[in-house]
N, CA, C and O atoms as CSV, one atom per row, in Angstrom:
chain,resi,resn,atom,element,x,y,z
A,1,MET,N,N,-25.382,-2.822,15.422
A,1,MET,CA,C,-24.379,-2.109,14.643
A,1,MET,C,C,-23.644,-1.103,15.534
A,1,MET,O,O,-24.259,-0.361,16.299
A,2,GLU,N,N,-22.351,-1.097,15.416
A,2,GLU,CA,C,-21.545,-0.149,16.177
A,2,GLU,C,C,-21.649,1.235,15.548
A,2,GLU,O,O,-21.545,1.387,14.331
A,3,GLU,N,N,-21.853,2.234,16.388
A,3,GLU,CA,C,-21.846,3.624,15.952
A,3,GLU,C,C,-20.882,4.399,16.835
A,3,GLU,O,O,-20.748,4.117,18.026
A,4,PHE,N,N,-20.206,5.388,16.231
A,4,PHE,CA,C,-19.316,6.244,16.993
A,4,PHE,C,C,-19.164,7.572,16.280
A,4,PHE,O,O,-19.420,7.681,15.081
A,5,GLU,N,N,-18.745,8.578,17.028
A,5,GLU,CA,C,-18.558,9.912,16.467
A,5,GLU,C,C,-17.077,10.219,16.350
A,5,GLU,O,O,-16.259,9.764,17.150
A,6,ILE,N,N,-16.755,11.005,15.330
A,6,ILE,CA,C,-15.383,11.447,15.132
A,6,ILE,C,C,-15.396,12.922,14.754
A,6,ILE,O,O,-16.401,13.436,14.264
A,7,SER,N,N,-14.296,13.588,14.981
A,7,SER,CA,C,-14.086,14.956,14.510
A,7,SER,C,C,-13.037,14.894,13.415
A,7,SER,O,O,-11.980,14.287,13.587
A,8,VAL,N,N,-13.332,15.522,12.297
A,8,VAL,CA,C,-12.405,15.556,11.173
A,8,VAL,C,C,-12.273,16.989,10.698
A,8,VAL,O,O,-13.137,17.826,10.962
A,9,SER,N,N,-11.188,17.265,9.994
A,9,SER,CA,C,-11.023,18.613,9.471
A,9,SER,C,C,-10.225,18.588,8.181
A,9,SER,O,O,-9.407,17.704,7.930
A,10,ASP,N,N,-10.502,19.597,7.380
A,10,ASP,CA,C,-9.657,19.862,6.236
A,10,ASP,C,C,-8.961,21.185,6.555
A,10,ASP,O,O,-8.891,21.555,7.728
A,11,ASP,N,N,-8.462,21.887,5.598
A,11,ASP,CA,C,-7.761,23.137,5.873
A,11,ASP,C,C,-8.701,24.279,6.242
A,11,ASP,O,O,-8.254,25.332,6.695
A,12,ILE,N,N,-10.003,24.072,6.050
A,12,ILE,CA,C,-10.962,25.155,6.238
A,12,ILE,C,C,-11.829,24.976,7.475
A,12,ILE,O,O,-12.029,25.929,8.229
A,13,LYS,N,N,-12.342,23.781,7.695
A,13,LYS,CA,C,-13.390,23.593,8.679
A,13,LYS,C,C,-13.251,22.262,9.419
A,13,LYS,O,O,-12.820,21.261,8.845
A,14,GLU,N,N,-13.624,22.267,10.704
A,14,GLU,CA,C,-13.711,21.028,11.462
A,14,GLU,C,C,-15.160,20.574,11.459
A,14,GLU,O,O,-16.078,21.386,11.567
A,15,ARG,N,N,-15.356,19.265,11.333
A,15,ARG,CA,C,-16.700,18.702,11.286
A,15,ARG,C,C,-16.804,17.539,12.254
A,15,ARG,O,O,-15.835,16.816,12.485
A,16,ASN,N,N,-17.987,17.368,12.815
A,16,ASN,CA,C,-18.285,16.224,13.662
A,16,ASN,C,C,-19.182,15.295,12.868
A,16,ASN,O,O,-20.265,15.678,12.427
A,17,LEU,N,N,-18.717,14.071,12.692
A,17,LEU,CA,C,-19.446,13.089,11.895
A,17,LEU,C,C,-19.769,11.874,12.751
A,17,LEU,O,O,-19.077,11.582,13.726
A,18,ARG,N,N,-20.811,11.184,12.377
A,18,ARG,CA,C,-21.186,9.938,13.039
A,18,ARG,C,C,-20.983,8.815,12.035
A,18,ARG,O,O,-21.405,8.918,10.883
A,19,LEU,N,N,-20.339,7.749,12.471
A,19,LEU,CA,C,-20.091,6.592,11.622
A,19,LEU,C,C,-20.856,5.398,12.153
A,19,LEU,O,O,-20.986,5.213,13.363
A,20,LYS,N,N,-21.357,4.599,11.245
A,20,LYS,CA,C,-22.096,3.389,11.593
A,20,LYS,C,C,-21.459,2.227,10.853
A,20,LYS,O,O,-21.423,2.212,9.623
A,21,ALA,N,N,-20.954,1.248,11.603
A,21,ALA,CA,C,-20.313,0.076,11.004
A,21,ALA,C,C,-21.370,-0.794,10.334
A,21,ALA,O,O,-22.391,-1.123,10.938
A,22,LEU,N,N,-21.117,-1.166,9.074
A,22,LEU,CA,C,-22.035,-2.013,8.319
A,22,LEU,C,C,-21.548,-3.448,8.202
A,22,LEU,O,O,-22.310,-4.333,7.816
A,23,GLY,N,N,-20.288,-3.683,8.530
A,23,GLY,CA,C,-19.674,-4.998,8.368
A,23,GLY,C,C,-18.769,-5.003,7.154
A,23,GLY,O,O,-18.870,-4.133,6.289
A,24,ASN,N,N,-17.884,-5.987,7.090
A,24,ASN,CA,C,-16.916,-6.111,5.986
A,24,ASN,C,C,-16.135,-4.827,5.748
A,24,ASN,O,O,-15.806,-4.495,4.609
A,25,GLN,N,N,-15.836,-4.098,6.838
A,25,GLN,CA,C,-15.031,-2.865,6.803
A,25,GLN,C,C,-15.744,-1.674,6.176
A,25,GLN,O,O,-15.103,-0.654,5.920
A,26,TRP,N,N,-17.055,-1.766,5.917
A,26,TRP,CA,C,-17.837,-0.651,5.374
A,26,TRP,C,C,-18.466,0.141,6.517
A,26,TRP,O,O,-18.924,-0.425,7.510
A,27,TYR,N,N,-18.477,1.466,6.353
A,27,TYR,CA,C,-19.064,2.375,7.339
A,27,TYR,C,C,-19.929,3.403,6.619
A,27,TYR,O,O,-19.537,3.941,5.584
A,28,GLU,N,N,-21.116,3.673,7.179
A,28,GLU,CA,C,-21.924,4.791,6.704
A,28,GLU,C,C,-21.432,6.042,7.413
A,28,GLU,O,O,-21.061,6.000,8.586
A,29,ILE,N,N,-21.432,7.157,6.688
A,29,ILE,CA,C,-20.975,8.436,7.226
A,29,ILE,C,C,-22.169,9.379,7.274
A,29,ILE,O,O,-22.824,9.613,6.258
A,30,TYR,N,N,-22.449,9.916,8.446
A,30,TYR,CA,C,-23.538,10.869,8.621
A,30,TYR,C,C,-22.968,12.221,9.012
A,30,TYR,O,O,-22.087,12.301,9.869
A,31,ASP,N,N,-23.468,13.296,8.386
A,31,ASP,CA,C,-22.974,14.637,8.680
A,31,ASP,C,C,-23.617,15.178,9.965
A,31,ASP,O,O,-24.354,14.470,10.650
A,32,GLU,N,N,-23.324,16.434,10.271
A,32,GLU,CA,C,-23.793,17.061,11.506
A,32,GLU,C,C,-25.315,17.107,11.606
A,32,GLU,O,O,-25.863,17.090,12.708
A,33,SER,N,N,-25.993,17.165,10.480
A,33,SER,CA,C,-27.461,17.231,10.484
A,33,SER,C,C,-28.105,15.844,10.499
A,33,SER,O,O,-29.331,15.731,10.530
A,34,GLY,N,N,-27.288,14.794,10.476
A,34,GLY,CA,C,-27.806,13.437,10.476
A,34,GLY,C,C,-28.073,12.873,9.093
A,34,GLY,O,O,-28.604,11.771,8.952
A,35,LYS,N,N,-27.701,13.639,8.067
A,35,LYS,CA,C,-27.900,13.208,6.681
A,35,LYS,C,C,-26.767,12.268,6.252
A,35,LYS,O,O,-25.600,12.507,6.563
A,36,LEU,N,N,-27.122,11.212,5.545
A,36,LEU,CA,C,-26.121,10.282,5.026
A,36,LEU,C,C,-25.237,10.991,4.003
A,36,LEU,O,O,-25.732,11.541,3.018
A,37,ALA,N,N,-23.925,10.974,4.243
A,37,ALA,CA,C,-22.972,11.648,3.354
A,37,ALA,C,C,-22.221,10.653,2.479
A,37,ALA,O,O,-21.402,11.052,1.651
A,38,GLY,N,N,-22.493,9.354,2.654
A,38,GLY,CA,C,-21.841,8.342,1.841
A,38,GLY,C,C,-21.361,7.178,2.677
A,38,GLY,O,O,-21.658,7.078,3.868
A,39,GLU,N,N,-20.620,6.308,2.035
A,39,GLU,CA,C,-20.068,5.133,2.696
A,39,GLU,C,C,-18.583,5.027,2.368
A,39,GLU,O,O,-18.132,5.433,1.297
A,40,ILE,N,N,-17.839,4.471,3.318
A,40,ILE,CA,C,-16.403,4.283,3.127
A,40,ILE,C,C,-16.043,2.866,3.552
A,40,ILE,O,O,-16.574,2.343,4.532
A,41,LYS,N,N,-15.140,2.258,2.808
A,41,LYS,CA,C,-14.617,0.939,3.150
A,41,LYS,C,C,-13.112,1.081,3.343
A,41,LYS,O,O,-12.402,1.585,2.473
A,42,ILE,N,N,-12.649,0.630,4.492
A,42,ILE,CA,C,-11.209,0.707,4.749
A,42,ILE,C,C,-10.558,-0.608,4.374
A,42,ILE,O,O,-11.189,-1.665,4.407
A,43,ASP,N,N,-9.319,-0.531,4.027
A,43,ASP,CA,C,-8.537,-1.695,3.628
A,43,ASP,C,C,-7.592,-2.040,4.775
A,43,ASP,O,O,-6.647,-1.301,5.050
A,44,GLU,N,N,-7.849,-3.154,5.435
A,44,GLU,CA,C,-7.023,-3.570,6.578
A,44,GLU,C,C,-5.574,-3.864,6.185
A,44,GLU,O,O,-4.670,-3.700,7.004
A,45,LYS,N,N,-5.345,-4.293,4.954
A,45,LYS,CA,C,-3.993,-4.645,4.518
A,45,LYS,C,C,-3.198,-3.438,4.041
A,45,LYS,O,O,-1.980,-3.386,4.214
A,46,ASN,N,N,-3.879,-2.470,3.445
A,46,ASN,CA,C,-3.224,-1.268,2.946
A,46,ASN,C,C,-3.940,-0.064,3.550
A,46,ASN,O,O,-4.961,0.377,3.021
A,47,HIS,N,N,-3.420,0.465,4.640
A,47,HIS,CA,C,-4.081,1.532,5.376
A,47,HIS,C,C,-4.174,2.837,4.586
A,47,HIS,O,O,-4.920,3.733,4.981
A,48,ASP,N,N,-3.450,2.966,3.499
A,48,ASP,CA,C,-3.534,4.170,2.681
A,48,ASP,C,C,-4.644,4.081,1.645
A,48,ASP,O,O,-4.890,5.047,0.923
A,49,HIS,N,N,-5.316,2.948,1.560
A,49,HIS,CA,C,-6.335,2.729,0.538
A,49,HIS,C,C,-7.721,2.649,1.172
A,49,HIS,O,O,-7.885,2.093,2.258
A,50,CYS,N,N,-8.707,3.203,0.489
A,50,CYS,CA,C,-10.095,3.035,0.894
A,50,CYS,C,C,-10.979,3.152,-0.344
A,50,CYS,O,O,-10.553,3.670,-1.377
A,51,GLU,N,N,-12.205,2.668,-0.230
A,51,GLU,CA,C,-13.202,2.790,-1.285
A,51,GLU,C,C,-14.365,3.609,-0.744
A,51,GLU,O,O,-14.590,3.652,0.466
A,52,THR,N,N,-15.107,4.262,-1.643
A,52,THR,CA,C,-16.286,5.003,-1.219
A,52,THR,C,C,-17.450,4.702,-2.156
A,52,THR,O,O,-17.273,4.289,-3.302
A,53,ARG,N,N,-18.653,4.927,-1.618
A,53,ARG,CA,C,-19.873,4.824,-2.412
A,53,ARG,C,C,-20.759,6.009,-2.062
A,53,ARG,O,O,-21.003,6.291,-0.889
A,54,GLY,N,N,-21.233,6.695,-3.082
A,54,GLY,CA,C,-22.177,7.783,-2.878
A,54,GLY,C,C,-21.678,8.898,-1.996
A,54,GLY,O,O,-22.469,9.569,-1.334
A,55,CYS,N,N,-20.390,9.103,-1.976
A,55,CYS,CA,C,-19.786,10.056,-1.050
A,55,CYS,C,C,-19.834,11.483,-1.594
A,55,CYS,O,O,-19.549,11.727,-2.767
A,56,THR,N,N,-20.202,12.420,-0.715
A,56,THR,CA,C,-20.252,13.833,-1.073
A,56,THR,C,C,-19.137,14.618,-0.385
A,56,THR,O,O,-19.181,15.847,-0.329
A,57,LEU,N,N,-18.144,13.907,0.134
A,57,LEU,CA,C,-17.068,14.543,0.893
A,57,LEU,C,C,-15.788,14.619,0.074
A,57,LEU,O,O,-15.531,13.777,-0.787
A,58,ASP,N,N,-14.990,15.648,0.360
A,58,ASP,CA,C,-13.717,15.835,-0.331
A,58,ASP,C,C,-12.655,14.861,0.181
A,58,ASP,O,O,-12.782,14.293,1.266
A,59,LEU,N,N,-11.614,14.684,-0.621
A,59,LEU,CA,C,-10.546,13.746,-0.267
A,59,LEU,C,C,-9.873,14.032,1.078
A,59,LEU,O,O,-9.618,13.083,1.820
A,60,PRO,N,N,-9.570,15.290,1.436
A,60,PRO,CA,C,-8.946,15.505,2.750
A,60,PRO,C,C,-9.838,15.024,3.906
A,60,PRO,O,O,-9.339,14.491,4.898
A,61,ILE,N,N,-11.135,15.211,3.774
A,61,ILE,CA,C,-12.064,14.747,4.811
A,61,ILE,C,C,-12.099,13.221,4.823
A,61,ILE,O,O,-12.071,12.611,5.893
A,62,LEU,N,N,-12.159,12.601,3.650
A,62,LEU,CA,C,-12.169,11.137,3.580
A,62,LEU,C,C,-10.899,10.544,4.184
A,62,LEU,O,O,-10.952,9.529,4.879
A,63,SER,N,N,-9.773,11.172,3.920
A,63,SER,CA,C,-8.510,10.711,4.487
A,63,SER,C,C,-8.546,10.807,6.010
A,63,SER,O,O,-8.085,9.899,6.702
A,64,SER,N,N,-9.082,11.881,6.520
A,64,SER,CA,C,-9.192,12.065,7.960
A,64,SER,C,C,-10.157,11.044,8.570
A,64,SER,O,O,-9.900,10.524,9.655
A,65,ILE,N,N,-11.254,10.759,7.887
A,65,ILE,CA,C,-12.209,9.740,8.350
A,65,ILE,C,C,-11.513,8.391,8.433
A,65,ILE,O,O,-11.637,7.680,9.430
A,66,ARG,N,N,-10.785,8.044,7.386
A,66,ARG,CA,C,-10.078,6.754,7.345
A,66,ARG,C,C,-9.120,6.634,8.528
A,66,ARG,O,O,-9.085,5.601,9.196
A,67,LYS,N,N,-8.348,7.680,8.787
A,67,LYS,CA,C,-7.406,7.662,9.910
A,67,LYS,C,C,-8.128,7.533,11.241
A,67,LYS,O,O,-7.669,6.818,12.132
A,68,ASN,N,N,-9.256,8.221,11.381
A,68,ASN,CA,C,-10.024,8.157,12.622
A,68,ASN,C,C,-10.652,6.792,12.845
A,68,ASN,O,O,-10.779,6.358,13.990
A,69,ILE,N,N,-11.046,6.106,11.785
A,69,ILE,CA,C,-11.576,4.753,11.927
A,69,ILE,C,C,-10.494,3.834,12.488
A,69,ILE,O,O,-10.755,3.055,13.405
A,70,PHE,N,N,-9.294,3.920,11.948
A,70,PHE,CA,C,-8.194,3.087,12.448
A,70,PHE,C,C,-7.880,3.410,13.911
A,70,PHE,O,O,-7.629,2.502,14.703
A,71,LEU,N,N,-7.892,4.696,14.273
A,71,LEU,CA,C,-7.655,5.070,15.667
A,71,LEU,C,C,-8.751,4.531,16.571
A,71,LEU,O,O,-8.473,4.007,17.650
A,72,HIS,N,N,-9.985,4.659,16.134
A,72,HIS,CA,C,-11.106,4.147,16.939
A,72,HIS,C,C,-10.980,2.649,17.150
A,72,HIS,O,O,-11.163,2.156,18.264
A,73,LYS,N,N,-10.668,1.926,16.086
A,73,LYS,CA,C,-10.529,0.479,16.197
A,73,LYS,C,C,-9.368,0.107,17.118
A,73,LYS,O,O,-9.476,-0.838,17.900
A,74,MET,N,N,-8.267,0.836,17.031
A,74,MET,CA,C,-7.104,0.549,17.852
A,74,MET,C,C,-7.434,0.744,19.342
A,74,MET,O,O,-7.077,-0.095,20.169
A,75,PHE,N,N,-8.113,1.851,19.684
A,75,PHE,CA,C,-8.457,2.104,21.081
A,75,PHE,C,C,-9.568,1.190,21.565
A,75,PHE,O,O,-9.600,0.848,22.747
A,76,ALA,N,N,-10.474,0.787,20.698
A,76,ALA,CA,C,-11.573,-0.099,21.090
A,76,ALA,C,C,-11.056,-1.504,21.412
A,76,ALA,O,O,-11.638,-2.214,22.231
A,77,GLU,N,N,-9.972,-1.892,20.768
A,77,GLU,CA,C,-9.402,-3.223,21.007
A,77,GLU,C,C,-8.619,-3.290,22.307
A,77,GLU,O,O,-8.416,-4.377,22.849
A,78,ASN,N,N,-8.181,-2.156,22.811
A,78,ASN,CA,C,-7.357,-2.142,24.046
A,78,ASN,C,C,-8.186,-1.863,25.263
A,78,ASN,O,O,-7.657,-1.817,26.374
């Protein structure tokens, strides 16, 4: 399973998160302490859309995670 770290922020705080690819565009999200914060699924066809499961994160953070996943994938392919 691919794992990578990202930095995300909302208007208040920057956070370092670890993501673990589960397949079928699903990723587990781990917070700074290593605790599972939920799962996110990105939509390859509609980059503005995503799904979550068991997520304890606010929408601005989820939006930032989604954008960082696309950036990671773009740089990993090149």
